[in-house]
Backbone bond lengths (Angstrom), bond angles and torsions (degrees), N, CA, C in turn:
res aa  C-N    CA-C-N  psi(-1)  N-CA   C-N-CA  omega(-1)  CA-C   N-CA-C  phi
1 M - - - 1.436 - - 1.519 109.53 -
2 H 1.296 114.96 146.99 1.457 120.31 -179.82 1.515 109.37 -109.31
3 R 1.312 115.96 133.41 1.458 120.19 174.37 1.512 108.06 -85.15
4 K 1.281 115.69 139.03 1.454 121.04 178.43 1.518 108.18 -130.05
5 I 1.303 116.03 141.93 1.461 120.81 171.64 1.521 105.51 -91.45
6 R 1.290 115.78 127.99 1.448 119.94 -177.88 1.518 108.30 -137.81
7 K 1.286 116.60 139.70 1.459 120.22 177.69 1.521 107.84 -87.73
8 E 1.318 115.51 111.34 1.456 122.22 178.77 1.523 108.37 -93.37
9 T 1.295 116.89 141.41 1.447 120.99 178.39 1.519 109.34 -95.00
10 C 1.311 117.44 124.50 1.456 123.28 177.22 1.509 107.41 -126.49
11 G 1.311 116.46 99.21 1.465 119.82 -177.29 1.517 109.70 67.42
12 D 1.314 117.54 -130.10 1.459 121.87 -177.78 1.524 112.94 -93.43
13 R 1.337 117.79 -3.77 1.461 118.55 -176.26 1.519 109.71 -115.38
14 G 1.308 116.73 149.38 1.455 121.47 176.13 1.511 109.42 -95.27
15 V 1.326 117.14 144.13 1.462 121.92 -179.47 1.520 107.50 -129.67
16 N 1.332 117.44 126.19 1.459 120.74 175.39 1.519 108.33 -87.10
17 E 1.317 116.70 127.55 1.452 120.63 177.59 1.510 109.48 -151.88
18 Q 1.326 115.68 158.41 1.444 120.05 178.20 1.515 109.36 -88.21
19 G 1.305 115.40 141.45 1.452 120.92 179.28 1.509 109.99 -157.80
20 F 1.314 115.31 -174.11 1.448 121.63 -176.57 1.518 110.23 -127.04
21 K 1.317 115.11 139.85 1.456 120.62 171.52 1.524 106.05 -98.77
22 L 1.317 115.78 93.41 1.457 121.99 -178.27 1.521 109.09 -121.57
23 P 1.308 117.79 132.14 1.470 119.24 176.96 1.532 110.02 -82.79
24 L 1.329 117.07 80.71 1.456 122.19 -177.42 1.530 110.54 -98.81
25 K 1.338 116.78 125.99 1.462 121.12 176.93 1.523 108.84 -63.95
26 T 1.334 115.83 137.20 1.456 121.91 -172.97 1.522 110.67 -145.10
27 I 1.318 115.76 146.68 1.463 121.50 169.66 1.530 106.76 -110.70
28 V 1.324 116.04 126.82 1.468 122.71 178.74 1.528 107.50 -105.36
29 Q 1.343 116.04 130.42 1.461 121.09 178.81 1.517 109.70 -131.22
30 G 1.326 115.28 146.89 1.454 120.61 178.00 1.510 110.43 166.51
31 M 1.334 115.08 -153.80 1.465 121.83 177.57 1.522 108.88 -109.15
32 D 1.329 116.14 135.34 1.458 119.36 179.07 1.525 109.98 -78.62
33 G 1.332 116.25 -177.56 1.459 121.88 -177.66 1.516 114.21 -62.12
34 S 1.349 116.99 -17.87 1.468 121.61 178.44 1.518 112.76 -97.98
35 G 1.343 117.18 1.93 1.456 121.13 179.47 1.518 114.59 86.22
36 R 1.334 117.16 13.02 1.463 120.92 178.14 1.524 110.43 -97.84
37 P 1.340 118.11 141.38 1.464 120.37 178.48 1.528 110.69 -67.20
38 F 1.339 116.06 146.98 1.457 120.86 177.77 1.523 109.18 -145.19
39 S 1.315 114.38 161.83 1.463 123.32 172.66 1.520 105.90 -142.92
40 E 1.348 115.86 126.26 1.475 120.02 -175.67 1.526 109.73 -138.29
41 E 1.320 116.22 135.55 1.457 121.41 174.44 1.517 109.45 -83.75
42 T 1.335 116.35 140.50 1.456 121.93 178.39 1.522 108.59 -153.51
43 V 1.323 115.95 -172.26 1.460 122.53 176.37 1.526 107.42 -131.37
44 L 1.337 116.48 128.91 1.467 119.48 177.20 1.517 109.17 -65.45
45 S 1.317 116.69 136.34 1.464 120.14 174.89 1.521 110.80 -98.50
46 Y 1.354 116.41 -17.96 1.463 121.26 -177.92 1.520 108.27 -160.17
47 I 1.348 116.23 142.57 1.455 120.65 174.13 1.524 109.35 -148.23
48 S 1.332 115.71 142.20 1.466 123.04 173.76 1.530 106.82 -139.96
49 H 1.327 116.90 -175.64 1.456 119.33 178.86 1.533 111.89 -70.79
50 N 1.333 117.48 -17.33 1.467 121.23 -178.68 1.518 114.90 -97.72
51 G 1.338 117.43 -24.80 1.457 118.34 -175.58 1.505 113.12 -179.55
52 S 1.326 114.78 -170.45 1.456 120.73 -178.66 1.524 110.08 -152.15
53 S 1.339 114.70 166.58 1.460 122.35 174.77 1.519 108.27 -131.78
54 F 1.314 115.35 147.43 1.456 121.56 -179.98 1.519 108.69 -161.70
55 R 1.314 116.23 165.37 1.461 121.66 177.63 1.523 108.58 -107.22
56 M 1.324 115.43 142.38 1.460 120.19 178.40 1.524 110.73 -153.96
57 S 1.333 115.84 160.64 1.460 120.20 -178.20 1.531 112.51 -94.42
58 T 1.323 118.05 -27.35 1.464 121.29 -178.63 1.531 109.96 -68.77
59 P 1.333 118.10 125.37 1.462 119.49 179.21 1.528 111.14 -71.95
60 V 1.331 115.91 131.51 1.467 122.31 176.84 1.520 109.06 -130.21
61 L 1.326 115.44 158.55 1.458 121.20 -178.44 1.519 110.53 -105.44
62 I 1.324 116.21 151.68 1.467 120.97 173.51 1.525 107.81 -59.13
63 G 1.331 116.08 135.91 1.456 121.90 -177.69 1.518 113.84 95.82
64 T 1.334 117.79 -10.28 1.459 121.83 179.69 1.526 110.72 -69.47
65 D 1.331 117.17 137.24 1.458 122.62 174.73 1.525 109.08 -83.81
66 L 1.340 116.52 129.43 1.459 121.69 178.11 1.522 109.93 -126.42
67 R 1.318 115.77 155.52 1.466 123.55 176.92 1.515 107.84 -118.76
68 L 1.329 116.59 127.11 1.462 121.83 177.37 1.518 109.73 -108.20
69 T 1.326 116.58 136.95 1.456 123.41 170.62 1.524 105.34 -117.72
70 V 1.330 116.04 106.62 1.465 123.04 -171.17 1.527 109.80 -105.31
71 D 1.335 116.98 128.70 1.465 121.36 173.37 1.516 108.44 -73.49
72 L 1.336 116.86 118.63 1.463 120.09 177.42 1.521 109.96 -80.68
73 P 1.340 118.13 139.44 1.461 120.31 -179.92 1.536 110.76 -66.14
74 P 1.331 117.36 148.28 1.471 121.03 -177.38 1.531 113.42 -55.60
75 Q 1.338 118.89 -34.78 1.461 121.09 -177.80 1.532 112.03 -68.77
76 L 1.328 118.33 -18.64 1.465 121.81 176.80 1.524 112.60 -95.88
77 S 1.325 117.00 -7.33 1.462 119.73 -172.99 1.528 112.87 -129.26
78 D 1.340 117.14 26.93 1.470 121.43 179.95 1.529 111.45 49.77
79 N 1.326 115.62 42.12 1.468 124.02 178.51 1.530 113.89 60.90
80 E 1.332 117.19 19.89 1.467 120.84 173.09 1.524 107.98 -92.89
81 D 1.327 115.76 155.95 1.461 121.19 177.60 1.523 108.03 -88.10
82 L 1.345 116.13 87.66 1.458 121.30 -177.02 1.520 111.37 -108.10
83 K 1.322 115.09 150.45 1.461 122.99 178.95 1.531 109.10 -121.34
84 L 1.323 115.40 138.08 1.461 122.30 170.78 1.516 106.40 -96.75
85 I 1.322 116.47 123.21 1.466 120.95 178.12 1.514 107.26 -113.80
86 I 1.332 114.81 120.32 1.463 119.66 -175.17 1.523 109.43 -144.79
87 K 1.320 115.04 144.34 1.464 121.18 179.77 1.514 109.59 -109.42
88 G 1.312 114.77 154.65 1.446 119.92 178.13 1.512 111.60 -163.11
89 K 1.317 114.20 -179.84 1.459 122.06 -177.24 1.527 108.90 -119.14
90 V 1.328 116.77 136.10 1.460 122.22 178.00 1.529 108.62 -66.24
91 V 1.352 116.26 124.81 1.465 120.78 179.50 1.523 112.14 -115.05
92 F 1.335 116.98 -12.66 1.469 119.75 -177.70 1.517 108.72 -157.51
93 V 1.327 116.42 136.67 1.462 122.25 174.03 1.516 107.59 -132.63
94 E 1.322 115.99 122.53 1.469 121.41 175.54 1.520 106.95 -105.15
95 A 1.323 115.92 121.33 1.460 120.95 -176.83 1.516 111.47 -60.79
96 A 1.328 115.78 152.34 1.456 121.55 175.72 1.528 108.74 -61.75
97 K 1.344 116.19 142.99 1.464 120.54 -177.06 1.521 112.69 -76.29
98 D 1.339 116.45 -27.21 1.457 121.00 178.73 1.525 108.56 -156.39
99 D 1.328 116.29 -176.83 1.465 121.00 -177.39 1.522 113.26 -68.32
100 H 1.328 118.13 -14.93 1.467 121.29 -175.79 1.524 112.63 -105.21
101 S 1.324 118.11 6.70 1.466 120.68 179.59 1.530 109.99 -118.54
102 L 1.312 115.80 172.11 1.461 122.65 -177.98 1.523 110.05 -112.57
103 Q 1.326 116.41 153.76 1.462 120.21 175.36 1.525 109.57 -71.13
104 R 1.325 116.60 152.13 1.472 121.39 175.18 1.513 107.71 -101.73
105 V 1.335 115.88 130.34 1.459 122.91 -178.36 1.513 108.77 -118.25
106 S 1.331 117.07 134.20 1.466 121.97 174.60 1.513 108.40 -114.63
107 L 1.332 114.90 135.59 1.451 123.01 -174.54 1.517 109.71 -120.74
108 K 1.321 117.68 136.55 1.474 122.84 171.76 1.514 106.58 -101.05
109 F 1.341 116.57 123.68 1.455 121.74 -175.35 1.514 113.27 -74.87
110 E 1.348 114.84 150.52 1.458 121.55 163.76 1.526 106.26 -73.99
111 N 1.301 117.90 171.35 1.464 121.13 -178.65 1.517 113.66 -79.55
112 R 1.325 119.19 -14.56 1.457 121.93 -176.92 1.521 110.96 -97.74
113 Y 1.335 115.35 146.85 1.452 120.89 173.63 1.519 108.59 -151.55
114 I 1.334 115.73 163.51 1.464 122.60 179.55 1.519 107.21 -130.35
115 I 1.333 116.47 138.82 1.457 121.25 169.59 1.515 106.19 -116.20
116 Q 1.330 116.32 124.59 1.453 119.54 -177.95 1.514 110.59 -138.22
117 S 1.323 114.77 156.26 1.452 121.75 176.63 1.522 108.68 -70.84
118 D 1.314 116.11 147.97 1.458 120.59 177.29 1.525 111.21 -64.90
119 K 1.324 117.14 -17.61 1.465 122.19 -179.77 1.510 112.03 -76.15
120 D 1.358 117.76 -19.21 1.471 121.64 -177.28 1.519 111.47 -72.82
């Protein structure tokens, strides 16, 4: 894995932090912009200890609480099928550029997370 320095946008201020650009399959769950529950499959485009970014079609609002279930790669999980479950708050939404693209959502993580087997 390669470490990359990336400037993440958090509100009006920029924060430099180390993170990874890993294409990790993820399920995003929460409430959409209309207050209805949703579950959507996506792929993380970026993750660090503070948050992540991904693209999705479901409209969400800044401040919305979301739950991510991330497939951990086999090399990080001793070839077990493990999931990282982590919650966070939407801090940035970049609108889709056209009708054929998805919005980019950035999430700031809570301090708690769970790693569990897919069998659980």
